[in-house]
Every structure is written in structure tokens, then in C-alpha cells.
C-alpha positions in Angstrom: -17.0 13.9 11.9 -14.3 15.6 10.3 -14.7 20.0 10.5 -16.9 21.0 13.8 -17.7 24.0 11.6 -21.0 24.0 9.5 -20.8 24.6 5.6 -22.7 26.8 4.1 -25.7 25.8 2.3 -25.4 24.0 -1.2 -27.1 23.3 -3.5 -26.3 20.3 -4.8 -25.5 19.0 -8.4 -29.1 17.1 -9.7 -28.0 13.7 -10.0 -29.4 11.4 -12.3 -30.6 7.9 -12.4 -26.8 6.6 -13.8 -25.2 8.5 -11.3 -26.9 7.3 -8.5 -26.7 3.6 -9.5 -23.2 4.1 -10.1 -23.0 5.5 -6.2 -25.4 2.3 -5.3 -22.8 0.0 -7.4 -19.8 1.5 -5.4 -20.8 1.4 -2.2 -21.8 -2.8 -2.5 -18.3 -3.8 -4.3 -15.2 -0.3 -4.4 -13.2 -2.3 -5.7 -14.9 -3.0 -8.9 -13.6 -2.3 -12.5 -14.9 1.4 -14.0 -15.8 -1.6 -16.7 -17.7 -3.8 -14.4 -19.4 -0.6 -12.7 -20.7 0.6 -16.6 -21.6 -3.3 -17.2 -24.0 -2.9 -14.3 -25.4 0.6 -14.4 -25.5 0.5 -18.1 -22.9 2.3 -19.9 -19.4 1.6 -21.3 -15.7 2.3 -19.8 -15.1 5.7 -20.8 -18.6 7.4 -19.8 -18.6 5.8 -16.8 -15.1 6.6 -15.0 -15.6 10.2 -16.0 -18.5 10.1 -13.9 -17.0 8.5 -11.2 -14.7 11.4 -11.7 -16.3 14.0 -11.6 -18.3 12.5 -8.4 -15.0 12.5 -6.5 -14.3 15.5 -8.3 -17.8 17.2 -6.3 -17.0 15.3 -2.9 -20.0 13.1 -3.9 -17.6 10.2 -3.4 -15.2 10.5 -0.1 -12.8 7.8 -0.5 -12.7 4.5 -0.7 -12.0 1.8 1.6 -11.6 -2.1 3.1 -14.0 -2.8 5.5 -12.5 -4.7 8.4 -14.3 -7.0 11.2 -13.7 -5.4 14.1 -14.1 -8.4 16.6 -11.8 -10.5 14.1 -8.9 -7.9 15.2 -9.5 -8.2 18.6 -12.5 -4.8 19.1 -15.5 -6.9 21.0 -16.5 -4.1 22.7 -19.0 -1.7 21.7 -19.9 1.6 23.9 -21.7 4.7 23.0 -20.7 7.0 25.3 -23.2 10.1 25.7 -21.4 13.3 27.0 -22.8 17.0 28.5 -20.7 19.8 29.1 -21.7 23.1 31.7 -19.2 24.6 28.8 -20.4 25.5 25.0 -18.5 27.9 23.8 -16.0 27.7 21.3 -13.3 27.7 22.4 -14.2 24.5 24.8 -16.1 22.9 21.9 -12.8 23.1 19.4 -10.3 22.0 22.4 -13.1 19.0 22.9 -13.4 17.9 19.0 -9.4 18.2 18.5 -9.1 16.0 22.0 -11.6 13.1 20.7 -10.6 13.2 17.3 -7.3 12.5 17.9 -8.7 9.5 20.2 -8.3 6.3 17.2 -10.9 4.3 19.6 -13.5 6.7 18.9 -14.9 5.7 15.4 -18.1 8.1 15.6 -18.4 11.2 17.0 -22.0 13.6 16.9 -22.9 16.9 18.7 -26.6 16.6 19.3 -30.0 18.1 20.1 -31.6 17.1 23.0 -30.6 16.3 26.0 -27.3 15.5 25.6 -24.2 17.1 24.1 -22.4 14.7 22.3 -22.3 11.0 21.3 -19.5 9.1 20.4 -19.1 5.8 19.4 -15.8 3.9 20.8 -14.7 0.5 20.0 -12.2 -1.5 22.5 -10.9 -4.8 22.8 -13.1 -5.8 26.5 -14.2 -3.5 29.7 -10.5 -2.7 30.9 -9.9 -0.9 27.7 -13.2 0.7 27.9 -12.0 1.9 31.4 -8.2 3.1 29.9 -10.0 4.9 27.7 -13.1 6.6 29.9 -9.7 8.0 32.5 -8.2 9.5 29.7 -11.3 11.0 28.5 -12.6 12.0 31.6 -9.4 13.7 32.3 -8.4 15.8 29.1 -10.7 18.3 29.8 -14.0 19.0 32.1 -17.0 17.6 31.6 -20.2 17.7 33.0 -21.9 13.9 33.0 -20.7 11.0 31.1 -22.8 7.9 30.6 -21.5 4.8 28.5 -23.8 2.6 27.5 -22.5 -0.9 26.0 -23.6 -2.9 23.3 -24.3 -6.4 24.1 -25.2 -7.5 20.5 -25.2 -5.6 17.0 -28.3 -6.5 14.9 -27.5 -4.3 11.7 -24.5 -2.5 10.7 -24.2 -0.8 7.1 -22.1 1.1 5.8 -24.1 1.9 2.3 -26.3 4.8 2.9 -29.7 4.7 0.9 -29.4 6.9 -2.4 -32.4 8.8 -3.0 -34.1 8.3 -5.8 -33.6 4.0 -6.3 -36.2 1.8 -5.4 -34.3 0.5 -2.3 -35.6 -3.4 -2.7 -35.0 -3.4 -6.4 -31.2 -4.9 -6.3 -29.4 -4.0 -9.5 -29.2 -6.9 -12.0 -25.5 -8.2 -12.4 -23.9 -9.1 -15.5 -24.2 -12.6 -17.1 -22.0 -15.2 -16.4 -20.6 -17.7 -18.9 -20.7 -21.3 -18.5 -16.9 -21.1 -17.7 -17.2 -18.6 -15.3 -20.2 -20.6 -13.0 -18.1 -23.6 -12.4 -16.8 -23.9 -9.6 
């Protein structure tokens, strides 16, 4: 959540099949060169580069990151925190959003419909670290109820969005490799 305001409805530019393939390839490996991306989607480097630039300019591609294994950096506990509030004013929401957004342990933050108001995804090292986070959260702003659910096992976690208009089961072809490249 980067902005607590709802943006006006914008009719998105229609993405063609090549744009969709580019998005799929970049979500799989953003470290590929433009030439490699182009080869996978059937374009030469310059038209591919122009399309990637346009997708970035239009805000469809919002960034490129390295994905880090949370366990390997000592953040072995994932907690889903449900929050209920008695105050639903804009002033309270702005303050709450500011406080929670400043907490590095919170890696996802959603306003919900239904019986809870907000859900936070929190990653910490252990239960003691979570207890410190919890005390910081409840001490920062008035909350009606906070419920913590601890993940026992991560079964699926992906960062790539399904790109509408592409068959999800059909992988994009990899470029052919020469005999020299395939040697170990």
C-alpha cells in the first residue's frame, strides 16, 4: 500500500500480446538483457527496449527488485495481523497508515471489507521480536482489537502476477543454446 487514497478509475491502455509476453518474462527474471527479453518475445533489441520503456513510463512496470529469502536473513516468523478499529475517520486512517507504513516489519498492509478493518503481513525473527512489534503497534494508536495468526508453513508464494490474455500453462520458449553453452 503506497497511498491511502483511491485513485480515479483510469482506462488502462490496451496491452497487446507482445507487451503481455514482456511482462511475463520480466516477472520471471528482471535481470535479463533487453536482447534476451526480445529473443524470448520475438522482437529485436530496439523495439523491445522501446516497449519496456513505455511500460515503465505508463506505470505498468513499477520497479525491479532482487527477491530475498526471509529465512536466510533471519526473519523466520510470518504473522498475519488482523486489526479492528472503532474510529473510521479520515484523520485516524491517515495517522494509522503513517504509523504502520513506517514499521519495517510490515511488508504488506491492506484495508479490508468485512468483519475486520485491516490486515498486516509482518515478518520478524522470532516470537520475542513479534512481541516487541505488537507492543509498539498497540502503543502507537488506539485499536479495538488485534488478532495475530502465525504461519506454520509457506505453501505458495509468488511475486509474478498472472498476465491476462496469456495462457498460464504454456511457458514462453527459451532461446536455443549452442553445444558450447550447454556444457557444464
